[in-house]
The first five atom37 places (N, CA, C, CB, O) and aatype in JSON, in Angstrom:
{
  "aatype": [12, 2, 2, 1, 2, 15, 7, 9, 9, 15, 6, 9, 6, 19, 16, 0, 11, 10, 10, 7, 10, 11, 14, 0, 15, 19, 4, 16, 10, 15, 7, 16, 15, 7, 15, 13, 18, 11, 1, 0, 9, 3, 7, 5, 1, 13, 17, 14, 6, 16, 19, 6, 11, 10, 1, 6, 2, 12, 5, 5, 10, 9, 11, 2, 1, 16, 11],
  "atom_mask": [
    [1, 1, 1, 1, 1],
    [1, 1, 1, 1, 1],
    [1, 1, 1, 1, 1],
    [1, 1, 1, 1, 1],
    [1, 1, 1, 1, 1],
    [1, 1, 1, 1, 1],
    [1, 1, 1, 0, 1],
    [1, 1, 1, 1, 1],
    [1, 1, 1, 1, 1],
    [1, 1, 1, 1, 1],
    [1, 1, 1, 1, 1],
    [1, 1, 1, 1, 1],
    [1, 1, 1, 1, 1],
    [1, 1, 1, 1, 1],
    [1, 1, 1, 1, 1],
    [1, 1, 1, 1, 1],
    [1, 1, 1, 1, 1],
    [1, 1, 1, 1, 1],
    [1, 1, 1, 1, 1],
    [1, 1, 1, 0, 1],
    [1, 1, 1, 1, 1],
    [1, 1, 1, 1, 1],
    [1, 1, 1, 1, 1],
    [1, 1, 1, 1, 1],
    [1, 1, 1, 1, 1],
    [1, 1, 1, 1, 1],
    [1, 1, 1, 1, 1],
    [1, 1, 1, 1, 1],
    [1, 1, 1, 1, 1],
    [1, 1, 1, 1, 1],
    [1, 1, 1, 0, 1],
    [1, 1, 1, 1, 1],
    [1, 1, 1, 1, 1],
    [1, 1, 1, 0, 1],
    [1, 1, 1, 1, 1],
    [1, 1, 1, 1, 1],
    [1, 1, 1, 1, 1],
    [1, 1, 1, 1, 1],
    [1, 1, 1, 1, 1],
    [1, 1, 1, 1, 1],
    [1, 1, 1, 1, 1],
    [1, 1, 1, 1, 1],
    [1, 1, 1, 0, 1],
    [1, 1, 1, 1, 1],
    [1, 1, 1, 1, 1],
    [1, 1, 1, 1, 1],
    [1, 1, 1, 1, 1],
    [1, 1, 1, 1, 1],
    [1, 1, 1, 1, 1],
    [1, 1, 1, 1, 1],
    [1, 1, 1, 1, 1],
    [1, 1, 1, 1, 1],
    [1, 1, 1, 1, 1],
    [1, 1, 1, 1, 1],
    [1, 1, 1, 1, 1],
    [1, 1, 1, 1, 1],
    [1, 1, 1, 1, 1],
    [1, 1, 1, 1, 1],
    [1, 1, 1, 1, 1],
    [1, 1, 1, 1, 1],
    [1, 1, 1, 1, 1],
    [1, 1, 1, 1, 1],
    [1, 1, 1, 1, 1],
    [1, 1, 1, 1, 1],
    [1, 1, 1, 1, 1],
    [1, 1, 1, 1, 1],
    [1, 1, 1, 1, 1]
  ],
  "atom_positions": [
    [[10.24, -3.22, 7.5], [8.84, -2.88, 7.66], [8.74, -1.64, 8.54], [8.03, -4.08, 8.27], [9.46, -1.52, 9.53]],
    [[7.87, -0.75, 8.18], [7.67, 0.47, 8.93], [6.84, 0.19, 10.18], [6.99, 1.54, 8.05], [5.76, -0.39, 10.09]],
    [[7.34, 0.6, 11.34], [6.63, 0.35, 12.59], [5.24, 0.96, 12.61], [7.43, 0.88, 13.75], [4.33, 0.43, 13.25]],
    [[5.07, 2.07, 11.92], [3.77, 2.75, 11.91], [2.67, 1.82, 11.41], [3.83, 4.01, 11.04], [1.54, 1.87, 11.91]],
    [[2.97, 0.99, 10.44], [1.97, 0.13, 9.82], [2.1, -1.35, 10.18], [2.04, 0.27, 8.33], [1.35, -2.18, 9.68]],
    [[3.04, -1.68, 11.03], [3.3, -3.1, 11.29], [2.08, -3.82, 11.86], [4.46, -3.25, 12.25], [1.86, -5.0, 11.55]],
    [[1.29, -3.15, 12.66], [0.1, -3.78, 13.25], [-0.92, -4.16, 12.2], [0.0, 0.0, 0.0], [-1.4, -5.29, 12.17]],
    [[-1.27, -3.21, 11.33], [-2.3, -3.49, 10.32], [-1.77, -4.47, 9.28], [-2.76, -2.18, 9.64], [-2.53, -5.29, 8.76]],
    [[-0.49, -4.4, 8.98], [0.09, -5.36, 8.03], [-0.04, -6.78, 8.59], [1.59, -5.03, 7.75], [-0.45, -7.69, 7.87]],
    [[0.3, -6.95, 9.85], [0.18, -8.28, 10.48], [-1.27, -8.75, 10.48], [0.72, -8.24, 11.91], [-1.53, -9.93, 10.23]],
    [[-2.2, -7.86, 10.78], [-3.61, -8.23, 10.8], [-4.09, -8.66, 9.42], [-4.46, -7.06, 11.31], [-4.85, -9.62, 9.29]],
    [[-3.66, -7.95, 8.39], [-4.03, -8.31, 7.02], [-3.46, -9.69, 6.68], [-3.52, -7.25, 6.0], [-4.16, -10.53, 6.11]],
    [[-2.2, -9.92, 7.03], [-1.56, -11.2, 6.73], [-2.23, -12.37, 7.46], [-0.08, -11.14, 7.09], [-2.42, -13.44, 6.88]],
    [[-2.58, -12.17, 8.73], [-3.25, -13.22, 9.49], [-4.62, -13.51, 8.87], [-3.4, -12.81, 10.97], [-4.99, -14.67, 8.71]],
    [[-5.35, -12.46, 8.55], [-6.67, -12.64, 7.93], [-6.55, -13.37, 6.6], [-7.36, -11.27, 7.71], [-7.34, -14.27, 6.3]],
    [[-5.55, -12.99, 5.8], [-5.34, -13.64, 4.51], [-5.07, -15.13, 4.7], [-4.18, -12.98, 3.75], [-5.6, -15.96, 3.96]],
    [[-4.24, -15.45, 5.67], [-3.92, -16.86, 5.93], [-5.16, -17.64, 6.36], [-2.82, -16.97, 7.0], [-5.4, -18.75, 5.9]],
    [[-5.95, -17.04, 7.26], [-7.17, -17.7, 7.74], [-8.17, -17.96, 6.6], [-7.83, -16.84, 8.8], [-8.85, -18.99, 6.58]],
    [[-8.23, -17.02, 5.68], [-9.21, -17.12, 4.6], [-8.67, -17.78, 3.34], [-9.73, -15.76, 4.25], [-9.42, -18.06, 2.4]],
    [[-7.36, -18.04, 3.31], [-6.76, -18.64, 2.13], [-6.71, -17.69, 0.94], [0.0, 0.0, 0.0], [-6.88, -18.1, -0.2]],
    [[-6.48, -16.41, 1.23], [-6.45, -15.38, 0.19], [-5.11, -14.65, 0.23], [-7.6, -14.38, 0.37], [-4.34, -14.79, 1.17]],
    [[-4.86, -13.89, -0.82], [-3.71, -13.01, -0.84], [-4.04, -11.76, -0.03], [-3.29, -12.64, -2.3], [-5.2, -11.37, 0.04]],
    [[-3.04, -11.14, 0.59], [-3.3, -9.93, 1.37], [-4.02, -8.83, 0.57], [-2.0, -9.39, 1.9], [-4.9, -8.16, 1.1]],
    [[-3.65, -8.65, -0.68], [-4.31, -7.63, -1.5], [-5.78, -7.96, -1.7], [-3.6, -7.5, -2.87], [-6.62, -7.05, -1.76]],
    [[-6.11, -9.24, -1.81], [-7.52, -9.64, -1.96], [-8.31, -9.36, -0.7], [-7.61, -11.13, -2.31], [-9.47, -8.95, -0.77]],
    [[-7.69, -9.57, 0.45], [-8.35, -9.26, 1.72], [-8.68, -7.77, 1.77], [-7.44, -9.66, 2.93], [-9.78, -7.38, 2.18]],
    [[-7.74, -6.94, 1.36], [-7.97, -5.49, 1.36], [-9.11, -5.12, 0.43], [-6.69, -4.74, 0.95], [-9.97, -4.32, 0.79]],
    [[-9.12, -5.69, -0.76], [-10.19, -5.4, -1.72], [-11.54, -5.82, -1.17], [-9.92, -6.1, -3.05], [-12.5, -5.06, -1.24]],
    [[-11.61, -7.03, -0.64], [-12.87, -7.53, -0.1], [-13.31, -6.76, 1.16], [-12.75, -9.01, 0.23], [-14.48, -6.8, 1.53]],
    [[-12.37, -6.08, 1.79], [-12.67, -5.32, 2.99], [-12.97, -3.85, 2.7], [-11.52, -5.41, 3.96], [-13.11, -3.05, 3.61]],
    [[-13.07, -3.52, 1.44], [-13.5, -2.18, 1.07], [-12.41, -1.16, 0.84], [0.0, 0.0, 0.0], [-12.69, 0.02, 0.68]],
    [[-11.16, -1.61, 0.82], [-10.08, -0.69, 0.46], [-9.51, -1.13, -0.87], [-8.97, -0.66, 1.57], [-9.9, -2.16, -1.42]],
    [[-8.6, -0.37, -1.37], [-7.95, -0.71, -2.63], [-7.07, -1.94, -2.45], [-7.12, 0.48, -3.13], [-6.52, -2.17, -1.38]],
    [[-6.95, -2.72, -3.5], [-6.06, -3.87, -3.47], [-4.61, -3.47, -3.25], [0.0, 0.0, 0.0], [-3.79, -4.28, -2.84]],
    [[-4.3, -2.21, -3.53], [-2.93, -1.72, -3.34], [-2.68, -1.22, -1.91], [-2.64, -0.59, -4.33], [-1.57, -0.8, -1.59]],
    [[-3.7, -1.27, -1.06], [-3.55, -0.8, 0.33], [-2.4, -1.55, 1.02], [-4.86, -1.0, 1.12], [-1.58, -0.93, 1.7]],
    [[-2.35, -2.86, 0.84], [-1.33, -3.68, 1.51], [0.07, -3.24, 1.09], [-1.54, -5.17, 1.18], [0.94, -3.06, 1.94]],
    [[0.29, -3.07, -0.2], [1.61, -2.66, -0.68], [1.96, -1.26, -0.16], [1.66, -2.68, -2.21], [3.1, -1.01, 0.23]],
    [[0.98, -0.38, -0.18], [1.23, 0.98, 0.32], [1.55, 0.96, 1.81], [0.01, 1.89, 0.05], [2.37, 1.75, 2.28]],
    [[0.91, 0.06, 2.56], [1.21, -0.07, 3.99], [2.64, -0.54, 4.19], [0.22, -1.05, 4.67], [3.36, -0.01, 5.04]],
    [[3.05, -1.53, 3.41], [4.43, -2.02, 3.49], [5.42, -0.91, 3.13], [4.62, -3.23, 2.55], [6.5, -0.81, 3.71]],
    [[5.04, -0.09, 2.16], [5.9, 1.02, 1.74], [5.95, 2.16, 2.75], [5.44, 1.56, 0.41], [6.72, 3.1, 2.59]],
    [[5.11, 2.08, 3.8], [5.16, 3.08, 4.86], [4.22, 4.25, 4.7], [0.0, 0.0, 0.0], [4.32, 5.23, 5.44]],
    [[3.29, 4.17, 3.76], [2.36, 5.27, 3.56], [1.48, 5.45, 4.8], [1.49, 5.02, 2.32], [1.13, 4.48, 5.47]],
    [[1.14, 6.68, 5.09], [0.24, 6.96, 6.21], [-1.21, 6.8, 5.75], [0.48, 8.39, 6.76], [-1.54, 7.03, 4.59]],
    [[-2.05, 6.41, 6.7], [-3.46, 6.24, 6.43], [-4.26, 6.94, 7.51], [-3.84, 4.74, 6.35], [-3.8, 7.09, 8.64]],
    [[-5.46, 7.36, 7.16], [-6.35, 7.93, 8.15], [-6.72, 6.83, 9.14], [-7.62, 8.53, 7.48], [-6.97, 5.7, 8.75]],
    [[-6.76, 7.16, 10.42], [-7.14, 6.15, 11.42], [-8.51, 5.54, 11.14], [-7.13, 6.77, 12.81], [-8.74, 4.36, 11.4]],
    [[-9.41, 6.34, 10.61], [-10.76, 5.86, 10.3], [-10.71, 4.79, 9.21], [-11.65, 7.03, 9.86], [-11.5, 3.84, 9.24]],
    [[-9.81, 4.95, 8.26], [-9.66, 3.97, 7.17], [-9.17, 2.64, 7.73], [-8.7, 4.49, 6.09], [-9.68, 1.58, 7.36]],
    [[-8.18, 2.7, 8.6], [-7.62, 1.49, 9.2], [-8.67, 0.8, 10.07], [-6.37, 1.83, 10.03], [-8.79, -0.42, 10.05]],
    [[-9.43, 1.58, 10.83], [-10.46, 1.0, 11.69], [-11.55, 0.32, 10.85], [-11.09, 2.08, 12.59], [-12.02, -0.76, 11.2]],
    [[-11.95, 0.95, 9.76], [-12.96, 0.36, 8.88], [-12.44, -0.94, 8.26], [-13.38, 1.36, 7.77], [-13.17, -1.92, 8.14]],
    [[-11.17, -0.94, 7.88], [-10.55, -2.15, 7.32], [-10.59, -3.27, 8.37], [-9.09, -1.86, 6.87], [-10.95, -4.4, 8.05]],
    [[-10.22, -2.95, 9.6], [-10.25, -3.96, 10.68], [-11.66, -4.51, 10.87], [-9.74, -3.35, 12.0], [-11.84, -5.72, 10.98]],
    [[-12.63, -3.64, 10.92], [-14.02, -4.08, 11.09], [-14.45, -5.0, 9.96], [-14.97, -2.87, 11.17], [-15.07, -6.04, 10.19]],
    [[-14.12, -4.62, 8.74], [-14.52, -5.42, 7.58], [-13.78, -6.75, 7.52], [-14.26, -4.64, 6.3], [-14.35, -7.75, 7.09]],
    [[-12.52, -6.78, 7.96], [-11.8, -8.05, 7.99], [-12.44, -9.0, 9.01], [-10.31, -7.82, 8.33], [-12.56, -10.19, 8.75]],
    [[-12.83, -8.46, 10.16], [-13.51, -9.28, 11.16], [-14.82, -9.84, 10.61], [-13.78, -8.47, 12.44], [-15.17, -10.99, 10.88]],
    [[-15.52, -9.04, 9.85], [-16.77, -9.5, 9.24], [-16.5, -10.6, 8.21], [-17.51, -8.33, 8.58], [-17.25, -11.57, 8.12]],
    [[-15.43, -10.45, 7.44], [-15.06, -11.49, 6.47], [-14.79, -12.82, 7.19], [-13.82, -11.07, 5.66], [-15.24, -13.87, 6.74]],
    [[-14.07, -12.74, 8.29], [-13.75, -13.95, 9.05], [-15.04, -14.57, 9.6], [-12.77, -13.64, 10.21], [-15.24, -15.78, 9.51]],
    [[-15.91, -13.74, 10.15], [-17.19, -14.23, 10.67], [-18.0, -14.91, 9.58], [-17.99, -13.08, 11.27], [-18.56, -15.99, 9.8]],
    [[-18.07, -14.28, 8.43], [-18.87, -14.83, 7.32], [-18.3, -16.15, 6.82], [-18.94, -13.83, 6.17], [-19.06, -17.04, 6.42]],
    [[-17.0, -16.3, 6.83], [-16.35, -17.51, 6.36], [-16.49, -18.68, 7.32], [-14.89, -17.24, 6.11], [-16.47, -19.84, 6.91]],
    [[-16.65, -18.36, 8.61], [-16.7, -19.43, 9.61], [-18.14, -19.84, 9.94], [-15.99, -19.0, 10.88], [-18.35, -20.7, 10.8]],
    [[-19.1, -19.25, 9.29], [-20.52, -19.61, 9.54], [-20.85, -20.93, 8.9], [-21.46, -18.53, 9.0], [-21.98, -21.4, 9.0]]
  ]
}
């Protein structure tokens, strides 16, 4: 795993586990491409703004699911 993306990969995986979804589904529901997760694992670079928006949207997904 590429250290550059290890943080966001872990966050996606934790969110997926909490929601009972696949990591690619979490990415899609969070407003990024379903291939974002695979590209992160492959070490692709992302704009910091994209990663931050993904984090915000994942938090919102968790909030919405726990209501």
